[in-house]
C-alpha positions in Angstrom: 0.8 6.2 2.4 -1.7 6.2 -0.3 -5.3 7.3 0.6 -8.3 6.3 -1.0 -11.0 9.1 -1.9 -14.5 7.8 -1.4 -17.1 10.0 -3.6 -20.7 10.4 -1.9 -21.6 13.8 -3.1 -25.4 13.0 -2.5 -24.7 13.1 1.3 -23.5 16.4 1.3 -27.1 17.9 1.4 -27.8 15.9 4.3 -24.3 17.4 6.1 -25.5 20.8 5.4 -29.1 20.5 6.2 -30.4 21.0 2.6 -33.3 19.4 1.3 -32.7 18.3 -2.3 -36.0 17.2 -2.6 -38.3 19.0 -5.5 -40.8 21.0 -3.7 -44.4 21.5 -4.9 -45.5 25.0 -6.2 -48.7 24.6 -4.4 -50.9 21.7 -2.5 -52.4 20.8 -6.0 -52.3 17.3 -6.0 -51.7 16.5 -2.4 -54.0 14.2 -0.6 -56.0 15.9 2.1 -54.0 16.5 5.3 -51.0 16.5 3.3 -48.0 18.2 4.5 -46.6 20.5 1.6 -43.2 20.3 3.4 -43.2 16.6 3.7 -41.1 15.0 1.0 -43.3 11.4 1.5 -46.3 13.6 0.7 -44.7 15.2 -2.0 -44.0 11.9 -3.5 -47.7 11.3 -3.7 -47.7 13.6 -6.7 -47.3 11.5 -9.7 -45.3 12.7 -12.7 -41.8 13.0 -11.5 -41.2 9.9 -9.7 -37.3 9.2 -10.7 -36.9 13.0 -9.4 -38.7 12.1 -6.3 -36.6 8.8 -6.0 -40.5 7.0 -6.1 -40.0 3.1 -7.1 -43.5 2.2 -6.5 -47.0 3.4 -5.9 -49.6 1.2 -4.3 -53.3 2.1 -4.0 -52.4 3.1 0.0 -48.6 3.0 0.0 -45.6 4.7 -1.4 -42.1 3.1 -1.9 -38.9 5.8 -2.3 -35.5 5.3 -1.9 -33.9 6.7 0.9 -31.9 10.1 -0.1 -29.4 9.6 2.3 -28.8 5.8 2.6 -27.4 3.8 5.0 -27.0 1.4 2.5 -27.1 0.6 -1.1 -30.8 0.1 -1.8 -32.2 1.7 1.6 -35.9 2.1 0.6 -39.0 3.5 2.5 -42.2 2.3 2.6 -45.0 4.6 3.7 -48.8 5.1 3.8 -49.7 7.8 1.1 -51.7 9.7 3.9 -49.5 11.9 6.1 -50.0 10.1 9.3 -47.8 10.0 12.7 -49.5 7.4 14.9 -49.9 3.4 14.3 -53.5 4.0 15.9 -54.2 6.1 12.5 -53.8 3.2 9.9 -56.6 1.5 8.7 -56.2 -2.4 8.0 -56.3 -2.1 4.7 -53.2 0.2 4.7 -51.4 -2.0 7.3 -52.0 -4.9 5.0 -50.5 -3.2 2.2 -47.5 -1.8 3.9 -46.7 -5.5 5.0 -47.1 -6.8 1.2 -45.1 -4.1 0.0 -42.2 -4.5 2.6 -42.1 -8.3 1.8 -42.4 -7.8 -2.0 -39.6 -5.2 -1.8 -37.6 -7.4 0.2 -37.7 -9.8 -2.7 -37.2 -7.4 -5.3 -33.9 -6.3 -3.7 -32.8 -10.1 -2.9 -33.1 -10.8 -6.4 -31.3 -7.3 -7.6 -28.5 -6.8 -5.2 -28.2 -10.0 -3.4 -27.9 -8.9 0.5 -26.9 -11.5 3.0 -29.8 -9.9 5.4 -32.0 -6.9 6.0 -32.9 -4.6 8.7 -36.7 -3.9 8.5 -38.1 -1.4 10.8 -40.1 1.7 11.8 -38.6 4.8 14.0 -41.6 5.8 16.0 -41.1 9.6 17.5 -38.1 11.7 17.1 -36.7 10.2 20.5 -36.8 6.9 18.7 -34.9 8.4 15.8 -37.4 9.2 13.2 -36.1 12.2 11.0 -39.9 12.7 9.9 -42.0 11.9 12.8 -44.8 13.3 11.1 -45.3 10.7 8.4 -44.9 7.1 9.4 -42.2 5.1 7.2 -40.6 1.8 7.1 -37.2 1.1 6.4 -35.7 -1.7 4.5 -32.1 -1.7 4.8 -30.2 -4.3 2.8 -27.0 -5.7 4.7 -23.8 -7.8 3.7 -21.8 -9.7 5.6 -18.7 -7.3 6.8 -20.6 -4.2 5.7 -20.1 -2.9 9.5 -16.4 -2.6 9.1 -13.8 0.0 10.3 -15.5 3.0 8.2 -18.3 3.8 10.5 -16.4 3.1 13.1 -13.3 5.1 12.9 -14.0 7.5 10.3 -17.6 8.1 10.7 -17.9 6.9 7.1 -20.6 4.7 5.4 -19.6 3.4 1.7 -22.6 3.4 -0.8 -21.3 2.0 -4.1 -23.9 2.8 -6.1 -25.5 6.1 -7.2 -29.2 6.6 -6.2 -29.8 7.0 -9.9 -28.6 3.9 -10.9 -30.1 2.1 -8.0 -33.5 3.7 -9.1 -33.1 2.7 -12.9 -32.6 -1.0 -11.6 -35.5 -1.0 -9.5 -37.8 0.7 -12.1 -37.2 -1.6 -14.5 -37.3 -4.7 -12.5 -40.8 -3.5 -10.8 -42.1 -2.4 -14.4 -41.6 -6.0 -15.5 -44.0 -7.4 -12.6 
């Protein structure tokens, strides 16, 4: 029997618990109230968007590629401020999160042609939030048949495109708008 090898080197950091995100040398450039250890707060520092996988910045929001994606094109939309509770969001930030999410779904439809999306928020660690201190919405592109035997039998997800290649594709598309 011939076995296929699936290479997903970016997952090793997740398995080992290593955070591959670049660390700030100080809290300089972070918003007031930001957590210097929070990768979303760190993403608020302009200048190294490619390394931090930031694909878009709004006045109040940040959109990043998920470093440990469930599927190709998995994005996170977050307020730039380090907020853990929905009640802390002002109306302008709520509106920008909604419009950014809608925009990113449209961009992903155009670029990678998914058959559907999971869009949602895990509020609190018991609900699955890996970063419970900073609200963030997931946009996960889905394709017919993407829930196949690999996750069920082998606990493996196949993500066919590198994060760098996806970042390039998104950056090019978003720069054109």
